[in-house]
C-alpha positions as CSV (number, residue, x, y, z in Angstrom):
1,X,-17.1,145.7,126.6
2,X,-18.8,143.4,129.0
3,X,-20.7,145.2,131.7
4,X,-21.9,143.8,135.1
5,X,-25.5,144.1,133.8
6,X,-24.8,142.1,130.6
7,X,-23.1,139.4,132.8
8,X,-26.5,138.9,134.5
9,X,-25.4,140.8,137.6
10,X,-26.4,144.3,138.7
11,X,-24.4,147.3,137.6
12,X,-23.1,149.9,140.1
13,X,-26.1,152.1,139.6
14,X,-28.5,149.2,140.4
15,X,-27.0,148.6,143.8
16,X,-28.7,151.0,146.3
17,X,-26.7,149.5,149.1
18,X,-23.4,150.5,147.5
19,X,-24.8,154.0,146.7
20,X,-25.8,154.3,150.3
21,X,-22.3,153.2,151.5
22,X,-20.6,155.7,149.2
23,X,-22.8,158.5,150.5
24,X,-22.2,157.5,154.1
25,X,-18.4,157.6,153.7
26,X,-18.6,160.9,151.9
27,X,-20.6,162.3,154.8
28,X,-18.2,160.9,157.4
29,X,-15.2,162.4,155.5
30,X,-16.9,165.8,155.6
31,X,-18.3,165.8,159.2
32,X,-16.2,163.3,161.3
33,X,-12.8,164.8,162.3
34,X,-11.2,161.4,162.6
35,X,-12.4,160.2,159.2
36,X,-11.6,163.5,157.7
37,X,-8.0,163.2,158.8
38,X,-7.4,159.8,157.2
39,X,-4.8,159.4,154.4
40,X,-3.8,156.6,152.1
41,X,-0.7,156.2,154.3
42,X,-2.6,156.1,157.6
43,X,-5.0,153.5,156.2
44,X,-2.4,151.0,155.2
45,X,-2.3,149.2,158.6
46,X,-6.1,148.8,158.5
47,X,-6.1,147.4,155.0
48,X,-3.5,144.8,155.9
49,X,-5.3,144.0,159.2
50,X,-8.7,143.6,157.6
51,X,-7.3,141.4,154.8
52,X,-5.7,139.1,157.4
53,X,-9.0,139.0,159.4
54,X,-10.7,137.6,156.3
55,X,-8.0,135.0,156.0
56,X,-8.5,134.1,159.7
57,X,-12.2,133.9,159.2
58,X,-12.0,131.5,156.3
59,X,-9.3,129.3,157.8
60,X,-11.4,129.1,161.1
61,X,-14.4,127.8,159.1
62,X,-16.4,130.9,160.0
63,X,-20.1,131.0,159.5
64,X,-21.3,133.1,156.6
65,X,-22.4,136.0,158.8
66,X,-18.9,136.5,160.2
67,X,-17.3,136.2,156.8
68,X,-19.8,138.7,155.3
69,X,-18.8,141.1,158.1
70,X,-15.1,140.7,157.4
71,X,-15.5,141.2,153.7
72,X,-17.5,144.3,154.5
73,X,-14.5,145.6,156.4
74,X,-12.2,145.1,153.4
75,X,-14.8,146.7,151.1
76,X,-14.8,149.7,153.5
77,X,-11.0,150.1,152.9
78,X,-11.4,150.1,149.2
79,X,-14.3,152.7,149.4
80,X,-12.2,154.9,151.7
81,X,-9.1,154.8,149.4
82,X,-11.3,155.6,146.4
83,X,-13.0,158.4,148.2
84,X,-9.6,160.0,149.1
85,X,-8.7,159.8,145.4
86,X,-12.0,161.3,144.4
87,X,-11.6,164.3,146.7
88,X,-8.3,165.2,145.1
89,X,-9.9,164.8,141.6
90,X,-8.0,161.7,140.6
91,X,-10.5,158.8,140.3
92,X,-13.6,157.4,142.1
93,X,-15.0,154.1,143.1
94,X,-16.8,153.6,139.8
95,X,-13.5,154.0,138.0
96,X,-11.9,151.4,140.2
97,X,-14.8,149.0,139.4
98,X,-14.6,149.7,135.7
99,X,-10.8,149.2,135.7
100,X,-10.8,145.9,137.4
101,X,-13.7,144.6,135.2
102,X,-11.8,145.6,132.0
103,X,-8.7,143.9,133.4
104,X,-10.5,140.7,134.1
105,X,-11.9,140.7,130.6
106,X,-8.5,141.5,129.1
107,X,-6.6,138.9,131.1
108,X,-9.1,136.1,130.7
109,X,-9.0,135.6,127.0
110,X,-9.9,132.0,127.4
111,X,-13.4,133.2,128.4
112,X,-13.9,136.6,126.8
113,X,-13.3,138.0,123.3
114,X,-11.7,141.5,123.0
115,X,-15.1,143.1,122.9
116,X,-16.1,141.4,126.2
117,X,-18.5,138.8,124.6
118,X,-18.0,135.1,125.4
119,X,-15.8,132.8,123.4
120,X,-17.4,130.0,121.5
121,X,-15.5,127.4,123.5
122,X,-13.5,127.3,126.7
123,X,-10.3,125.6,127.8
124,X,-10.5,122.2,129.4
125,X,-7.6,122.4,131.8
126,X,-6.1,124.8,134.3
127,X,-2.7,124.4,132.6
128,X,-4.2,125.9,129.4
129,X,-5.7,128.7,131.3
130,X,-2.4,129.6,133.0
131,X,-0.7,129.7,129.6
132,X,-3.3,132.0,128.2
133,X,-3.3,134.2,131.3
134,X,0.5,134.6,131.2
135,X,0.3,135.4,127.5
136,X,-2.2,138.1,128.1
137,X,-0.1,139.7,130.8
138,X,3.0,139.6,128.6
139,X,1.0,141.3,125.8
140,X,0.0,144.1,128.1
141,X,3.6,144.8,129.2
142,X,6.0,143.5,126.6
143,X,8.8,145.5,128.1
144,X,8.6,143.6,131.3
145,X,11.2,140.8,131.1
146,X,11.8,140.3,134.8
147,X,9.5,137.4,135.9
148,X,9.6,138.7,139.5
149,X,8.5,142.3,138.7
150,X,5.2,143.1,140.3
151,X,5.7,140.9,143.4
152,X,4.9,143.2,146.3
153,X,8.1,143.9,148.3
154,X,6.2,144.0,151.5
155,X,4.7,140.5,151.2
156,X,5.5,138.3,154.1
157,X,8.7,136.3,153.4
158,X,7.0,133.0,153.0
159,X,4.4,134.3,150.6
160,X,7.1,136.1,148.6
161,X,9.1,132.9,148.5
162,X,6.2,130.8,147.2
163,X,5.2,133.4,144.6
164,X,8.8,133.8,143.4
165,X,9.3,130.1,143.0
166,X,6.0,129.9,141.1
167,X,6.9,132.8,138.8
168,X,10.3,131.3,138.1
169,X,8.8,127.9,137.2
170,X,6.2,129.5,135.0
171,X,8.9,131.5,133.2
172,X,10.8,128.3,132.5
173,X,13.7,129.1,134.8
174,X,15.8,126.3,136.2
175,X,14.6,126.7,139.8
176,X,16.9,124.0,141.3
177,X,20.0,125.7,139.9
178,X,19.0,129.0,141.4
179,X,18.4,127.8,145.0
180,X,21.9,128.7,146.0
181,X,23.3,125.1,146.1
182,X,26.0,123.7,143.8
183,X,24.1,122.8,140.6
184,X,26.9,120.4,139.7
185,X,25.8,118.1,142.5
186,X,22.3,117.9,140.9
187,X,20.9,118.2,144.4
188,X,17.4,119.5,143.4
189,X,15.0,120.6,146.0
190,X,15.1,117.4,148.1
191,X,18.9,117.4,148.1
192,X,18.9,121.0,149.1
193,X,16.8,120.2,152.1
194,X,19.1,117.3,153.0
195,X,22.1,119.6,152.9
196,X,20.6,121.6,155.8
197,X,19.6,118.5,157.7
198,X,16.0,118.0,156.6
199,X,15.2,114.6,155.1
200,X,12.2,115.6,153.0
201,X,9.3,118.0,152.8
202,X,6.5,116.8,155.1
203,X,3.5,115.2,153.4
204,X,0.9,117.3,155.2
205,X,0.4,121.0,155.8
206,X,0.1,120.3,159.5
207,X,3.5,118.6,159.6
208,X,5.0,121.3,157.4
209,X,3.7,124.0,159.7
210,X,5.3,122.2,162.7
211,X,8.6,122.0,160.8
212,X,8.5,125.7,159.9
213,X,7.7,126.6,163.4
214,X,10.6,124.5,164.6
215,X,13.0,126.3,162.2
216,X,11.7,129.7,163.5
217,X,12.2,128.5,167.1
218,X,15.8,127.4,166.3
219,X,16.5,130.8,164.6
220,X,15.2,132.6,167.6
221,X,17.5,130.6,170.0
222,X,20.4,131.6,167.8
223,X,19.4,135.3,167.8
224,X,18.4,135.2,164.1
225,X,15.4,136.9,162.5
226,X,13.7,134.1,160.4
227,X,11.6,136.6,158.4
228,X,14.5,138.8,157.5
229,X,16.7,135.8,156.6
230,X,14.1,134.4,154.3
231,X,13.4,137.8,152.7
232,X,17.1,138.1,152.0
233,X,17.2,134.5,150.5
234,X,14.2,135.4,148.3
235,X,15.9,138.5,147.0
236,X,19.1,136.5,146.3
237,X,17.0,133.9,144.4
238,X,15.3,136.6,142.4
239,X,18.6,138.2,141.5
240,X,20.1,135.0,140.2
241,X,17.5,134.8,137.5
242,X,19.5,137.1,135.3
243,X,22.5,134.7,135.4
244,X,22.7,131.7,133.2
245,X,22.0,128.3,134.9
């Protein structure tokens, strides 16, 4: 199996900074009443908040010092969750690192052999990589037939919608026929938009953002919850995948 050291990067035991952080958190858990009272459940809001702060930092074009700090905050959340698990005798941070390393080797068969060594050649296109990645995932869980299984139910509705459509397309499903419009009209995505009064998807993300904001504003004026409405539409879309097109 490939190890961090064999990949020309330091292993966990070669990172004194990480060892120091793990020791600091262990001491805080023992001696700080606030830290000692933390649970997986109480940490959830902080994990989400810190992840979004990384996104904000990147999209704002933050300087490296700021991004480094935000990434540190996310790392802290991982260390804390691992420490809680270690205290109850379940797993520790090293097990988390070993697990994700093994998963990356296993999933990326276009780069690694089963023993973790490098392949003799590598794919030339992203499309080929996606095919190999999906095949590796299916091999891990052959009993999983639902293409939407594993999509976090608490994802924001827009993220869930995009991920669901992507999963459907990669699974070879007829996306247009499952969008809730009459498939006999052969409306497709653009026709579906026209059916609700939108001529076409804007050509830029800026214009798309303005359109989405306008839709939310219109929903608000009507007393509708746009997030809840889209979440329901995504669930409906996912449920139709079991029905023939």
